[in-house]
Structure formats: structure tokens, C-alpha cells
Residue, then its C-alpha position, 0 to 999 in steps of 0.5 A: m500500500r505504501p509504495l502505491l501511495i508514494a507513486v501517486l504522490l510522485l506522479s501528481c507532482a511530476g507535471d508541476d513546473t512552479r517548483r522548478p527553477a528557471p533555466g540558468a537561475p541560481i539554486a537557493r540552498e538551505p543552510v546545513v544544520v549539523r545536529a549532535p548525534v542522539p545517543i542510543v539508549a538501550a532498553a532498560a534491562p529487567p531487574a535481576p531476580a532477587a537472590p534467594p534468602e540465606a535460609a534457602v541454602d541448605p546448611r549441609e552443603k559444605t559438609r556434603k561437599a567435604a564428605h563427597d571429596v573424602l569419599a571420592q578420594h578413599c572410596g571412589e574406586c568402588h562408589e563412583g559410577h564413572r570409575s567403578k565396575k562394581p554394581a553392588a557397591l554402586a547400589i549402596f551409593d554412587l557419588d556421581l548421583p546427586d542423591w548420594p547423601g540420601r542413600f545413607d542410613a545409620h547402619r551405612f554411616e557406621t559402616a563407612l565410618g569404620r572404613l574411614e577410621k583406617k584412613p588419615a584422621p581428617a577423613a574420618k573427622v570430615f565424615i563424622a561432621f557429615r554424618d552428624a549434620e545429616l542425622a540432625v536433619k533426619q531427626d527433625 
């Protein structure tokens, strides 16, 4: 529609000689006005979502991460799915799965602790902190 309108306007002015300067007459030019560039302002970004309150962060995350590292170091040969060829060990817990902490009950905590007590002292202490944090939540 727009191209048709432009064509009609151009044709209507084509025969109008009143706007054309006489041959040899000087052409009057309007002064050129230079304007400062208008800065392009990006649309305001939507506000960032509010950070979740501190209470939303599981307080057990630190102990879980530390216990995961200890277990991966000392037990990962059997209990990490990407390394193990022992399906019976992976059925107990697989450190590659996100739900591995939930696989522990009181009996499994004690069994793992018995194995970790033979390892260097920090390993057992880290696991005890993990056990205590998990059992405290399960009792609530």
C-alpha cells in the first residue's frame, strides 16, 4: 500500500513546473544544520531476580561437599559410577548421583565410618561432621 501511495504522490507532482527553477537561475540552498548525534539508549534491562534468602541454602552443603571429596578420594574406586565396575557397591551409593547423601542410613554411616577410621584422621573427622549434620536433619 505504501509504495502505491508514494507513486501517486510522485506522479501528481511530476507535471508541476512552479517548483522548478528557471533555466540558468541560481539554486537557493538551505543552510546545513549539523545536529549532535542522539545517543542510543538501550532498553532498560529487567531487574535481576532477587537472590534467594540465606535460609534457602541448605546448611549441609559444605559438609556434603567435604564428605563427597573424602569419599571420592578413599572410596571412589568402588562408589563412583564413572570409575567403578562394581554394581553392588554402586547400589549402596554412587557419588556421581546427586542423591548420594540420601542413600545413607545409620547402619551405612557406621559402616563407612569404620572404613574411614583406617584412613588419615581428617577423613574420618570430615565424615563424622557429615554424618552428624545429616542425622540432625533426619531427626527433625
